[in-house]
C-alpha positions as a Markdown table, in Angstrom:
| # | Residue | x | y | z |
|---|---|---|---|---|
| 1 | Met | 86.8 | 130.6 | 53.0 |
| 2 | Ser | 86.9 | 134.3 | 53.3 |
| 3 | Gly | 86.0 | 136.4 | 50.5 |
| 4 | Thr | 82.5 | 136.8 | 49.0 |
| 5 | Ala | 81.8 | 134.5 | 46.7 |
| 6 | Asn | 79.3 | 136.9 | 44.4 |
| 7 | Ser | 81.9 | 139.4 | 44.3 |
| 8 | Ala | 83.3 | 141.1 | 41.2 |
| 9 | Gly | 86.7 | 139.4 | 42.1 |
| 10 | Ala | 85.3 | 135.9 | 42.7 |
| 11 | Arg | 83.4 | 136.1 | 39.4 |
| 12 | Ala | 86.2 | 136.8 | 37.5 |
| 13 | Val | 88.4 | 133.7 | 38.9 |
| 14 | Glu | 85.7 | 131.6 | 37.1 |
| 15 | Asn | 87.6 | 132.3 | 33.7 |
| 16 | Ile | 91.1 | 131.1 | 35.2 |
| 17 | Leu | 92.5 | 127.5 | 34.8 |
| 18 | His | 94.1 | 127.2 | 38.2 |
| 19 | Gly | 97.2 | 125.0 | 38.4 |
| 20 | Tyr | 97.8 | 122.6 | 41.4 |
| 21 | Ser | 94.1 | 122.0 | 42.0 |
| 22 | Asn | 91.1 | 120.1 | 41.8 |
| 23 | Leu | 89.5 | 121.8 | 39.1 |
| 24 | Ala | 86.1 | 120.7 | 39.7 |
| 25 | Ala | 86.3 | 121.5 | 43.5 |
| 26 | Leu | 87.2 | 125.2 | 42.6 |
| 27 | Glu | 83.8 | 125.4 | 40.4 |
| 28 | Lys | 82.1 | 124.8 | 43.8 |
| 29 | Thr | 84.3 | 126.7 | 46.1 |
| 30 | Pro | 86.1 | 129.6 | 44.2 |
| 31 | Pro | 89.6 | 130.2 | 45.5 |
| 32 | Met | 90.1 | 133.2 | 48.1 |
| 33 | Val | 90.9 | 136.7 | 46.1 |
| 34 | Val | 93.9 | 138.3 | 47.4 |
| 35 | Ser | 93.7 | 142.0 | 47.1 |
| 36 | Gly | 96.6 | 143.3 | 48.9 |
| 37 | Gly | 99.8 | 142.8 | 50.9 |
| 38 | Arg | 101.4 | 144.4 | 53.9 |
| 39 | Gly | 104.9 | 142.9 | 55.4 |
| 40 | Val | 104.3 | 139.3 | 56.1 |
| 41 | His | 100.4 | 139.6 | 55.6 |
| 42 | Ile | 98.2 | 139.2 | 52.4 |
| 43 | Ile | 94.8 | 140.7 | 52.5 |
| 44 | Asp | 91.8 | 139.3 | 51.2 |
| 45 | Glu | 89.2 | 141.2 | 49.2 |
| 46 | Asp | 87.1 | 141.5 | 52.4 |
| 47 | Gly | 90.1 | 143.1 | 54.0 |
| 48 | Lys | 91.0 | 140.1 | 56.2 |
| 49 | Glu | 94.8 | 139.7 | 57.2 |
| 50 | Tyr | 96.3 | 136.5 | 57.1 |
| 51 | Ile | 99.8 | 135.8 | 57.9 |
| 52 | Glu | 101.5 | 134.3 | 55.1 |
| 53 | Gly | 103.2 | 131.4 | 56.5 |
| 54 | Ala | 104.4 | 130.2 | 53.0 |
| 55 | Ala | 105.9 | 133.4 | 51.5 |
| 56 | Gly | 103.5 | 132.7 | 48.8 |
| 57 | Met | 105.1 | 129.7 | 47.1 |
| 58 | Trp | 108.2 | 130.0 | 49.0 |
| 59 | Cys | 109.4 | 133.1 | 47.6 |
| 60 | Ala | 108.3 | 136.1 | 48.6 |
| 61 | Ser | 111.3 | 136.9 | 51.0 |
| 62 | Phe | 110.6 | 140.4 | 51.5 |
| 63 | Gly | 107.1 | 140.2 | 52.3 |
| 64 | Phe | 104.2 | 142.1 | 50.1 |
| 65 | Asn | 105.0 | 145.9 | 50.0 |
| 66 | Glu | 108.8 | 146.2 | 49.8 |
| 67 | Ser | 109.0 | 149.9 | 48.6 |
| 68 | Glu | 112.7 | 149.5 | 47.4 |
| 69 | Leu | 111.9 | 146.7 | 45.0 |
| 70 | Ile | 108.9 | 148.6 | 43.9 |
| 71 | Asp | 111.1 | 151.7 | 43.1 |
| 72 | Ala | 113.7 | 149.5 | 41.2 |
| 73 | Ala | 111.0 | 148.3 | 39.0 |
| 74 | Ile | 109.7 | 151.8 | 38.4 |
| 75 | Glu | 113.0 | 153.4 | 37.7 |
| 76 | Gln | 114.0 | 150.6 | 35.1 |
| 77 | Phe | 110.5 | 150.9 | 33.5 |
| 78 | Lys | 111.3 | 154.3 | 32.8 |
| 79 | Lys | 114.5 | 154.0 | 31.8 |
| 80 | Leu | 114.1 | 150.8 | 29.5 |
| 81 | Pro | 111.1 | 148.7 | 29.9 |
| 82 | Tyr | 112.0 | 145.9 | 27.6 |
| 83 | Tyr | 114.9 | 144.7 | 25.5 |
| 84 | His | 116.1 | 141.5 | 24.6 |
| 85 | Ser | 119.5 | 139.7 | 25.7 |
| 86 | Leu | 120.0 | 137.5 | 22.6 |
| 87 | Val | 122.4 | 137.2 | 19.8 |
| 88 | Asp | 124.7 | 140.2 | 20.1 |
| 89 | Lys | 122.7 | 142.3 | 22.5 |
| 90 | Thr | 122.4 | 142.6 | 26.4 |
| 91 | Thr | 121.4 | 145.3 | 28.9 |
| 92 | Glu | 123.5 | 146.9 | 31.8 |
| 93 | Pro | 121.6 | 145.4 | 34.6 |
| 94 | Met | 121.9 | 141.7 | 33.2 |
| 95 | Gly | 125.6 | 141.9 | 33.4 |
| 96 | Glu | 125.6 | 143.6 | 36.9 |
| 97 | Leu | 123.2 | 141.0 | 38.1 |
| 98 | Ala | 125.3 | 138.1 | 36.5 |
| 99 | Glu | 128.6 | 139.5 | 38.6 |
| 100 | Arg | 126.7 | 139.5 | 41.8 |
| 101 | Leu | 125.5 | 135.8 | 41.6 |
| 102 | Lys | 129.1 | 134.7 | 40.6 |
| 103 | Ala | 130.4 | 136.7 | 43.7 |
| 104 | Ile | 127.9 | 134.9 | 46.2 |
| 105 | Ala | 127.8 | 131.4 | 44.3 |
| 106 | Pro | 128.9 | 128.5 | 46.8 |
| 107 | Val | 131.6 | 127.3 | 44.2 |
| 108 | Pro | 133.5 | 129.3 | 41.6 |
| 109 | Met | 130.9 | 129.5 | 38.6 |
| 110 | Ser | 131.8 | 130.9 | 35.2 |
| 111 | Lys | 128.5 | 132.0 | 33.4 |
| 112 | Val | 125.0 | 132.9 | 34.2 |
| 113 | Phe | 121.9 | 132.3 | 31.8 |
| 114 | Phe | 118.8 | 134.1 | 32.7 |
| 115 | Ala | 115.2 | 132.6 | 32.2 |
| 116 | Asn | 111.8 | 133.4 | 33.7 |
| 117 | Ser | 110.8 | 130.7 | 36.3 |
| 118 | Gly | 112.2 | 127.7 | 38.1 |
| 119 | Ser | 111.0 | 125.2 | 35.4 |
| 120 | Glu | 112.6 | 127.1 | 32.7 |
| 121 | Ala | 115.8 | 127.2 | 34.6 |
| 122 | Asn | 115.5 | 123.3 | 35.1 |
| 123 | Asp | 114.7 | 122.9 | 31.5 |
| 124 | Thr | 117.4 | 124.9 | 30.4 |
| 125 | Ala | 120.0 | 123.0 | 32.6 |
| 126 | Val | 118.6 | 119.6 | 31.0 |
| 127 | Lys | 119.4 | 121.1 | 27.5 |
| 128 | Met | 122.8 | 122.3 | 28.6 |
| 129 | Ile | 123.7 | 118.7 | 29.9 |
| 130 | Tyr | 122.5 | 117.3 | 26.6 |
| 131 | Tyr | 124.5 | 119.6 | 24.6 |
| 132 | Tyr | 127.5 | 119.2 | 26.9 |
| 133 | Asn | 127.6 | 115.5 | 26.2 |
| 134 | Asn | 126.9 | 115.5 | 22.5 |
| 135 | Ala | 130.0 | 117.8 | 22.3 |
| 136 | Leu | 132.3 | 115.6 | 24.1 |
| 137 | Gly | 131.2 | 112.9 | 22.1 |
| 138 | Arg | 129.1 | 111.1 | 24.5 |
| 139 | Pro | 125.5 | 110.8 | 22.7 |
| 140 | Glu | 124.6 | 108.0 | 25.2 |
| 141 | Lys | 125.1 | 109.9 | 28.2 |
| 142 | Lys | 121.9 | 111.6 | 28.6 |
| 143 | Lys | 120.3 | 109.8 | 31.6 |
| 144 | Ile | 119.2 | 112.1 | 34.5 |
| 145 | Ile | 118.7 | 110.8 | 38.1 |
| 146 | Ala | 116.6 | 112.9 | 40.2 |
| 147 | Arg | 114.7 | 111.6 | 43.6 |
| 148 | Lys | 111.3 | 110.3 | 44.4 |
| 149 | Tyr | 109.0 | 113.1 | 45.8 |
| 150 | Gly | 111.5 | 115.8 | 44.7 |
| 151 | Phe | 110.1 | 118.9 | 43.0 |
| 152 | His | 111.9 | 120.7 | 40.0 |
| 153 | Gly | 108.8 | 122.4 | 38.4 |
| 154 | Ala | 106.0 | 121.9 | 35.8 |
| 155 | Ser | 107.3 | 121.9 | 32.2 |
| 156 | Leu | 108.0 | 119.0 | 30.4 |
| 157 | Ala | 111.6 | 118.4 | 31.3 |
| 158 | Ala | 111.3 | 119.7 | 34.8 |
| 159 | Ala | 108.0 | 117.7 | 35.5 |
| 160 | Ser | 110.2 | 114.8 | 34.1 |
| 161 | Leu | 112.7 | 115.7 | 36.7 |
| 162 | Thr | 110.0 | 115.7 | 39.5 |
| 163 | Gly | 109.3 | 112.7 | 41.5 |
| 164 | Ile | 105.9 | 113.3 | 42.7 |
| 165 | Pro | 103.2 | 111.0 | 41.1 |
| 166 | Ala | 100.5 | 113.6 | 41.2 |
| 167 | Met | 102.4 | 115.7 | 39.1 |
| 168 | His | 102.9 | 112.8 | 36.4 |
| 169 | Ala | 99.3 | 111.4 | 36.3 |
| 170 | Gly | 97.6 | 112.3 | 33.0 |
| 171 | Phe | 100.5 | 114.2 | 31.4 |
| 172 | Asp | 102.6 | 111.2 | 30.0 |
| 173 | Val | 105.8 | 112.2 | 32.1 |
| 174 | Pro | 108.4 | 111.4 | 33.1 |
| 175 | Leu | 110.0 | 111.4 | 29.5 |
| 176 | Pro | 112.5 | 108.7 | 28.4 |
| 177 | Asn | 115.8 | 109.0 | 30.2 |
| 178 | Phe | 114.7 | 110.4 | 33.7 |
| 179 | Leu | 115.2 | 108.4 | 36.5 |
| 180 | His | 114.1 | 108.5 | 40.2 |
| 181 | Thr | 116.2 | 107.3 | 43.1 |
| 182 | Asp | 115.5 | 106.9 | 46.9 |
| 183 | Phe | 113.4 | 109.2 | 49.0 |
| 184 | Pro | 115.6 | 110.5 | 51.6 |
| 185 | His | 113.0 | 110.9 | 54.2 |
| 186 | Tyr | 114.7 | 109.5 | 57.6 |
| 187 | Tyr | 111.4 | 109.6 | 59.5 |
| 188 | Arg | 109.4 | 107.5 | 56.8 |
| 189 | Cys | 112.2 | 105.6 | 55.0 |
| 190 | Ala | 115.0 | 104.3 | 57.5 |
| 191 | Glu | 114.8 | 100.9 | 58.5 |
| 192 | Asp | 114.4 | 100.0 | 62.4 |
| 193 | Gly | 117.5 | 101.1 | 64.2 |
| 194 | Glu | 119.2 | 102.8 | 61.2 |
| 195 | Ser | 121.2 | 106.0 | 62.0 |
| 196 | Glu | 121.1 | 108.9 | 59.7 |
| 197 | Glu | 124.6 | 108.0 | 58.6 |
| 198 | Glu | 123.7 | 104.5 | 58.2 |
| 199 | Phe | 120.6 | 105.7 | 56.1 |
| 200 | Ala | 122.9 | 107.9 | 54.1 |
| 201 | Thr | 125.3 | 105.2 | 53.2 |
| 202 | Arg | 122.3 | 103.0 | 52.0 |
| 203 | Leu | 121.1 | 105.7 | 49.8 |
| 204 | Ala | 124.5 | 106.6 | 48.4 |
| 205 | Glu | 125.1 | 102.8 | 47.7 |
| 206 | Ser | 121.4 | 102.3 | 46.1 |
| 207 | Leu | 122.3 | 105.3 | 43.6 |
| 208 | Glu | 125.6 | 103.5 | 43.0 |
| 209 | Ala | 123.7 | 100.4 | 42.0 |
| 210 | Met | 121.4 | 102.3 | 39.8 |
| 211 | Ile | 124.2 | 104.0 | 37.8 |
| 212 | Leu | 125.8 | 100.4 | 37.4 |
| 213 | Glu | 122.6 | 99.1 | 36.5 |
| 214 | Glu | 122.0 | 101.6 | 33.7 |
| 215 | Gly | 125.6 | 101.8 | 32.8 |
| 216 | Pro | 127.8 | 104.6 | 33.9 |
| 217 | Asp | 128.1 | 105.8 | 30.3 |
| 218 | Thr | 124.6 | 106.6 | 30.1 |
| 219 | Val | 124.1 | 108.7 | 33.3 |
| 220 | Ala | 124.9 | 112.3 | 32.9 |
| 221 | Ala | 123.6 | 114.1 | 35.8 |
| 222 | Phe | 122.2 | 113.8 | 39.5 |
| 223 | Val | 119.6 | 116.4 | 40.3 |
| 224 | Ala | 118.8 | 117.4 | 43.9 |
| 225 | Glu | 117.4 | 120.2 | 45.9 |
| 226 | Pro | 119.6 | 120.6 | 49.2 |
| 227 | Val | 116.2 | 120.7 | 51.1 |
| 228 | Met | 113.3 | 119.3 | 49.4 |
| 229 | Gly | 110.5 | 121.6 | 49.5 |
| 230 | Gly | 107.3 | 120.2 | 47.5 |
| 231 | Gly | 108.5 | 116.9 | 48.9 |
| 232 | Gly | 107.4 | 117.8 | 52.6 |
| 233 | Cys | 110.6 | 120.0 | 53.6 |
| 234 | Ile | 112.9 | 116.9 | 53.6 |
| 235 | Val | 116.2 | 117.9 | 55.3 |
| 236 | Pro | 119.0 | 115.5 | 54.1 |
| 237 | Pro | 120.1 | 112.9 | 56.6 |
| 238 | Lys | 123.6 | 113.6 | 58.3 |
| 239 | Thr | 126.3 | 112.8 | 55.6 |
| 240 | Tyr | 124.3 | 112.3 | 52.8 |
| 241 | Phe | 125.5 | 114.7 | 50.2 |
| 242 | Glu | 129.3 | 113.9 | 51.0 |
| 243 | Lys | 128.4 | 110.4 | 50.1 |
| 244 | Ile | 126.3 | 111.0 | 47.4 |
| 245 | His | 129.4 | 113.3 | 45.8 |
| 246 | Ala | 131.8 | 110.4 | 46.1 |
| 247 | Val | 129.5 | 108.4 | 43.7 |
| 248 | Leu | 129.0 | 110.9 | 41.4 |
| 249 | Asn | 132.8 | 111.5 | 41.1 |
| 250 | Lys | 133.6 | 108.0 | 40.7 |
| 251 | Tyr | 131.2 | 107.8 | 37.6 |
| 252 | Asp | 131.8 | 111.2 | 36.0 |
| 253 | Val | 128.2 | 112.4 | 36.6 |
| 254 | Leu | 127.6 | 116.0 | 37.1 |
| 255 | Met | 125.8 | 117.4 | 40.3 |
| 256 | Met | 122.9 | 119.7 | 39.7 |
| 257 | Ala | 121.8 | 121.5 | 42.7 |
| 258 | Asp | 118.2 | 122.9 | 42.4 |
| 259 | Glu | 118.3 | 125.9 | 44.5 |
| 260 | Val | 114.8 | 127.5 | 43.7 |
| 261 | Ile | 113.5 | 127.1 | 47.0 |
| 262 | Thr | 116.7 | 127.2 | 49.0 |
| 263 | Gly | 118.7 | 130.0 | 47.7 |
| 264 | Phe | 119.0 | 133.4 | 48.9 |
| 265 | Gly | 118.8 | 132.8 | 52.6 |
| 266 | Arg | 116.0 | 130.3 | 53.3 |
| 267 | Thr | 118.2 | 127.7 | 55.1 |
| 268 | Gly | 120.3 | 130.4 | 57.1 |
| 269 | Asn | 122.9 | 130.4 | 54.3 |
| 270 | Met | 122.9 | 132.1 | 51.0 |
| 271 | Phe | 122.5 | 128.8 | 49.5 |
| 272 | Gly | 121.3 | 125.4 | 50.8 |
| 273 | Ser | 124.7 | 124.1 | 49.1 |
| 274 | Asp | 126.6 | 126.1 | 51.6 |
| 275 | Thr | 124.4 | 124.6 | 54.3 |
| 276 | Tyr | 125.0 | 121.0 | 53.3 |
| 277 | Asn | 128.4 | 121.4 | 51.5 |
| 278 | Ile | 127.2 | 120.5 | 48.2 |
| 279 | Lys | 129.5 | 121.3 | 45.2 |
| 280 | Pro | 127.5 | 122.0 | 42.1 |
| 281 | Asp | 128.3 | 121.9 | 38.3 |
| 282 | Ile | 125.3 | 123.4 | 37.6 |
| 283 | Met | 122.8 | 125.4 | 39.8 |
| 284 | Thr | 119.4 | 126.7 | 39.0 |
| 285 | Leu | 117.9 | 129.7 | 40.9 |
| 286 | Ala | 114.4 | 131.4 | 40.9 |
| 287 | Lys | 111.9 | 132.4 | 43.5 |
| 288 | Ala | 113.9 | 134.7 | 46.1 |
| 289 | Leu | 116.2 | 135.9 | 43.7 |
| 290 | Ser | 114.0 | 138.9 | 42.9 |
| 291 | Gly | 112.1 | 138.3 | 46.3 |
| 292 | Ala | 109.2 | 137.2 | 43.8 |
| 293 | Tyr | 108.5 | 140.8 | 42.7 |
| 294 | Leu | 108.9 | 139.9 | 39.3 |
| 295 | Pro | 109.5 | 136.5 | 37.4 |
| 296 | Ile | 113.2 | 135.7 | 36.9 |
| 297 | Ser | 115.3 | 132.6 | 37.2 |
| 298 | Ala | 119.1 | 131.8 | 36.5 |
| 299 | Val | 121.2 | 128.9 | 35.4 |
| 300 | Met | 124.7 | 129.1 | 36.6 |
| 301 | Val | 127.6 | 126.6 | 35.3 |
| 302 | Thr | 131.2 | 126.2 | 35.9 |
| 303 | Glu | 133.9 | 126.9 | 33.4 |
| 304 | Asp | 134.5 | 123.3 | 32.5 |
| 305 | Ile | 130.9 | 123.3 | 31.2 |
| 306 | Tyr | 130.9 | 126.7 | 29.7 |
| 307 | Arg | 134.0 | 126.1 | 27.7 |
| 308 | Val | 132.4 | 123.0 | 26.3 |
| 309 | Leu | 129.3 | 124.7 | 25.3 |
| 310 | Arg | 131.4 | 127.6 | 24.0 |
| 311 | Asp | 133.4 | 125.3 | 21.8 |
| 312 | Glu | 130.5 | 123.4 | 20.5 |
| 313 | Ser | 128.6 | 126.5 | 19.6 |
| 314 | Asn | 131.3 | 127.7 | 17.8 |
| 315 | Lys | 131.4 | 124.5 | 15.8 |
| 316 | Ile | 127.6 | 124.5 | 15.1 |
| 317 | Gly | 127.8 | 128.2 | 14.6 |
| 318 | Phe | 124.8 | 128.7 | 17.1 |
| 319 | Phe | 124.0 | 128.0 | 20.9 |
| 320 | Gly | 120.2 | 127.6 | 19.9 |
| 321 | His | 118.5 | 128.1 | 23.4 |
| 322 | Ala | 117.1 | 131.6 | 24.6 |
| 323 | Phe | 113.8 | 133.1 | 25.4 |
| 324 | Thr | 111.9 | 136.4 | 24.4 |
| 325 | Thr | 112.3 | 137.7 | 27.9 |
| 326 | Thr | 115.6 | 136.1 | 28.7 |
| 327 | Gly | 117.3 | 138.7 | 31.3 |
| 328 | His | 114.3 | 141.1 | 31.2 |
| 329 | Pro | 115.5 | 144.4 | 32.5 |
| 330 | Val | 113.0 | 144.9 | 34.6 |
| 331 | Ala | 113.1 | 141.7 | 36.3 |
| 332 | Val | 116.7 | 142.0 | 36.5 |
| 333 | Ala | 116.8 | 145.4 | 38.1 |
| 334 | Val | 114.4 | 144.1 | 40.8 |
| 335 | Ala | 116.7 | 141.3 | 41.3 |
| 336 | Asn | 119.7 | 143.3 | 41.6 |
| 337 | Arg | 117.9 | 145.4 | 44.3 |
| 338 | Ala | 116.7 | 142.6 | 46.0 |
| 339 | Gln | 120.4 | 141.1 | 46.3 |
| 340 | Gln | 121.8 | 144.6 | 47.4 |
| 341 | Leu | 119.0 | 144.4 | 50.4 |
| 342 | Met | 120.2 | 140.8 | 51.3 |
| 343 | Gln | 123.4 | 142.6 | 52.0 |
| 344 | Glu | 122.5 | 145.7 | 53.3 |
| 345 | Arg | 119.9 | 144.2 | 55.8 |
| 346 | Asp | 121.9 | 141.1 | 56.7 |
| 347 | Ile | 118.9 | 139.2 | 55.8 |
| 348 | Val | 120.8 | 135.7 | 56.2 |
| 349 | Gly | 121.8 | 137.0 | 59.9 |
| 350 | His | 118.3 | 137.7 | 60.4 |
| 351 | Val | 117.2 | 134.4 | 59.3 |
| 352 | Arg | 119.8 | 132.9 | 61.6 |
| 353 | Arg | 118.4 | 135.1 | 64.6 |
| 354 | Val | 114.8 | 134.3 | 64.3 |
| 355 | Ser | 114.9 | 130.7 | 62.7 |
| 356 | Pro | 115.0 | 129.1 | 66.2 |
| 357 | Ala | 111.7 | 130.6 | 67.0 |
| 358 | Leu | 110.0 | 128.8 | 63.9 |
| 359 | Gln | 112.2 | 125.4 | 64.7 |
| 360 | Asp | 111.7 | 125.4 | 68.4 |
| 361 | Gly | 108.1 | 126.7 | 68.2 |
| 362 | Leu | 107.1 | 124.0 | 65.6 |
| 363 | Arg | 109.1 | 121.2 | 67.7 |
| 364 | Ala | 107.0 | 122.3 | 70.9 |
| 365 | Phe | 104.1 | 120.4 | 69.1 |
| 366 | Tyr | 105.7 | 117.1 | 69.3 |
| 367 | Asp | 103.4 | 116.2 | 72.2 |
| 368 | His | 100.2 | 117.1 | 70.0 |
| 369 | Pro | 98.5 | 113.8 | 69.5 |
| 370 | Leu | 98.3 | 114.5 | 65.5 |
| 371 | Val | 102.0 | 115.3 | 65.1 |
| 372 | Gly | 104.3 | 112.3 | 64.1 |
| 373 | Asn | 107.3 | 114.5 | 62.9 |
| 374 | Val | 108.7 | 118.0 | 62.6 |
| 375 | Arg | 111.7 | 118.7 | 60.6 |
| 376 | Gly | 113.1 | 121.5 | 59.1 |
| 377 | Val | 116.2 | 124.4 | 58.9 |
| 378 | Gly | 116.3 | 127.9 | 58.6 |
| 379 | Leu | 113.1 | 129.3 | 57.9 |
| 380 | Met | 111.6 | 126.4 | 56.3 |
| 381 | Ala | 110.0 | 123.5 | 58.2 |
| 382 | Ala | 107.5 | 121.0 | 58.1 |
| 383 | Leu | 104.8 | 119.1 | 60.4 |
| 384 | Glu | 103.9 | 115.4 | 59.6 |
| 385 | Leu | 100.5 | 114.4 | 60.8 |
| 386 | Val | 100.1 | 110.8 | 61.9 |
| 387 | Ala | 96.9 | 108.8 | 63.0 |
| 388 | Asp | 99.3 | 106.7 | 65.5 |
| 389 | Lys | 102.3 | 108.4 | 66.9 |
| 390 | Glu | 103.8 | 105.1 | 67.9 |
| 391 | Ser | 103.6 | 103.2 | 64.7 |
| 392 | Lys | 103.7 | 106.3 | 62.3 |
| 393 | Arg | 100.7 | 105.1 | 60.6 |
| 394 | Ser | 99.4 | 107.9 | 58.6 |
| 395 | Phe | 95.5 | 108.7 | 57.8 |
| 396 | Asp | 93.9 | 107.3 | 54.7 |
| 397 | Pro | 94.8 | 110.1 | 52.2 |
| 398 | Ser | 91.1 | 110.1 | 51.1 |
| 399 | Phe | 90.4 | 111.8 | 54.5 |
| 400 | Lys | 92.4 | 114.8 | 53.2 |
| 401 | Val | 93.5 | 115.8 | 56.9 |
| 402 | Lys | 96.1 | 118.1 | 55.7 |
| 403 | Asp | 93.4 | 120.1 | 53.6 |
| 404 | Tyr | 91.4 | 120.3 | 56.7 |
| 405 | Leu | 94.2 | 121.4 | 58.7 |
| 406 | Arg | 95.0 | 124.0 | 56.1 |
| 407 | Ala | 91.6 | 125.3 | 55.8 |
| 408 | Arg | 91.4 | 125.7 | 59.5 |
| 409 | Ala | 94.6 | 127.6 | 59.6 |
| 410 | Gln | 93.4 | 130.0 | 57.1 |
| 411 | Glu | 90.6 | 130.5 | 59.0 |
| 412 | His | 92.2 | 131.5 | 61.9 |
| 413 | Gly | 94.5 | 133.9 | 59.7 |
| 414 | Leu | 97.6 | 131.7 | 58.8 |
| 415 | Ile | 98.4 | 130.5 | 55.2 |
| 416 | Val | 100.1 | 127.4 | 55.3 |
| 417 | Arg | 101.0 | 124.9 | 52.6 |
| 418 | Ala | 99.9 | 121.3 | 52.3 |
| 419 | Val | 102.5 | 119.5 | 50.2 |
| 420 | Leu | 102.1 | 116.6 | 47.8 |
| 421 | Ser | 103.7 | 113.8 | 50.0 |
| 422 | Gly | 101.6 | 112.4 | 53.1 |
| 423 | Asp | 99.8 | 114.4 | 55.6 |
| 424 | Thr | 102.5 | 117.3 | 55.6 |
| 425 | Ile | 102.0 | 121.1 | 56.4 |
| 426 | Ala | 104.8 | 123.3 | 55.3 |
| 427 | Phe | 106.1 | 126.6 | 56.5 |
| 428 | Ala | 108.4 | 128.8 | 54.8 |
| 429 | Pro | 107.3 | 132.4 | 55.8 |
| 430 | Pro | 109.0 | 135.7 | 54.3 |
| 431 | Leu | 112.6 | 136.0 | 55.4 |
| 432 | Ile | 111.9 | 139.3 | 57.2 |
| 433 | Ile | 109.5 | 137.9 | 59.6 |
| 434 | Thr | 109.9 | 138.8 | 63.3 |
| 435 | Gln | 110.0 | 136.7 | 66.5 |
| 436 | Glu | 106.7 | 138.1 | 67.6 |
| 437 | Glu | 105.1 | 137.4 | 64.1 |
| 438 | Ile | 106.5 | 133.7 | 64.5 |
| 439 | Gly | 105.0 | 133.4 | 67.8 |
| 440 | Glu | 101.5 | 134.6 | 66.5 |
| 441 | Met | 102.0 | 132.0 | 63.7 |
| 442 | Met | 102.3 | 129.2 | 66.4 |
| 443 | Thr | 99.1 | 130.7 | 68.2 |
| 444 | Arg | 97.2 | 130.2 | 65.0 |
| 445 | Leu | 98.5 | 126.9 | 64.3 |
| 446 | Ser | 97.8 | 125.6 | 67.6 |
| 447 | Arg | 94.1 | 126.4 | 67.1 |
| 448 | Ala | 93.9 | 125.0 | 63.7 |
| 449 | Leu | 95.4 | 121.7 | 65.2 |
| 450 | Asn | 93.3 | 121.6 | 67.9 |
| 451 | Asp | 90.1 | 122.1 | 65.4 |
| 452 | Thr | 91.3 | 119.4 | 63.3 |
| 453 | Thr | 91.7 | 116.9 | 66.3 |
| 454 | Lys | 88.2 | 117.5 | 67.4 |
| 455 | Trp | 86.9 | 117.0 | 63.7 |
| 456 | Ile | 89.1 | 113.7 | 63.6 |
| 457 | Glu | 87.7 | 112.6 | 66.8 |
| 458 | Glu | 84.2 | 113.5 | 66.3 |
| 459 | Asn | 84.3 | 111.6 | 62.9 |
| 460 | Gly | 86.3 | 108.6 | 64.1 |
| 461 | Leu | 89.1 | 109.1 | 61.7 |
| 462 | Arg | 91.9 | 107.4 | 63.5 |
| 463 | Asp | 90.9 | 103.9 | 62.7 |
| 464 | Lys | 88.3 | 104.5 | 60.0 |
| 465 | Lys | 88.5 | 102.9 | 56.9 |
| 466 | Pro | 87.9 | 104.9 | 53.6 |
| 467 | Ala | 84.6 | 104.3 | 52.1 |
């Protein structure tokens, strides 16, 4: 770990309750203190630079010192640092951003609701789905089907959508009416000799069987990330979403696309729904909406859904959902400028031009003795580590192989993300990254992989049983 354990910054973090962490381990080894950023690099308190190969949390699409976004925030702070967008008030930047999002949506959308995080957006969508079905006189149609190892956030409803066991343990989630269907991981879950198309057919049939078992009159929505981020950068098998859509349409089940990670250029299109021909009824956005420079998220709904929400709120006299900082004017102003920069700098085109360097660079590691699978699209990808390549046998989780690799990559000046499913390392660099910087990522990754191989061999971990 770089950073001085006794520095003022390191002492200060002792007062923080860190999420997604082993809290006891952090008491012994304090986290790295990040003090600056430049381009695709972050800088620790000792001045060491690292390529941020995960864009923070899949989100810093413009890197860490984009002056245009900083200036947009300052300008709005001077003009109007805060006002709410509730009841009968709003702000000019909010309307502008809603119009921008509607113009680039993968399907026609009617209205946009703004929140502050991906978790809030997904919670909001769940409440809208409940409200929608109550308005239609279908109070039993409330079950929502997500997927095993899908990631949708950490608040109560979002964690219930999430299908990762480590996100559930100790928290009494999932809540009732949240279900999880098959993990669409072709490398791990396909049967012997099964093609991607056959795998997709089997998963669609399994979803249909779940809907029938639960009762179509009780199933309200299906939720999916176009590419599963926290589950290990799982790219959908061929024909998957086409077959899923056919099932949803058959049983009047809404399609909710979680574009929190995949939105705004990550997959080489503006949205992952564009990449995989998904036709969402509801879509949630966050992260790169503002380039992660300020917290903001959004929920987009079709006209059919909006009309039902509108009519029911008229009947009740109130649509009882909002946040104090819904559409915060400074966050919205930054998001507006981020979306302008997406167009002005052709960020999607840039992703398409440089993404082969990432995808091909990682696939070059297929010959490495630790690498069992490489997968990805655009500027998101993953390596899955295995103890035995032929059988796909994983290392025992107690060995924490992925964490060792992540730590070695950090020592070599590369930040990568160890995801919560299997020994998988994920990559999602800022969208402004160059081919040369991707090449340097691969060099540093190679050193970390070689270090990890040496550690595994020295400790006999390939066939060692846990203590």
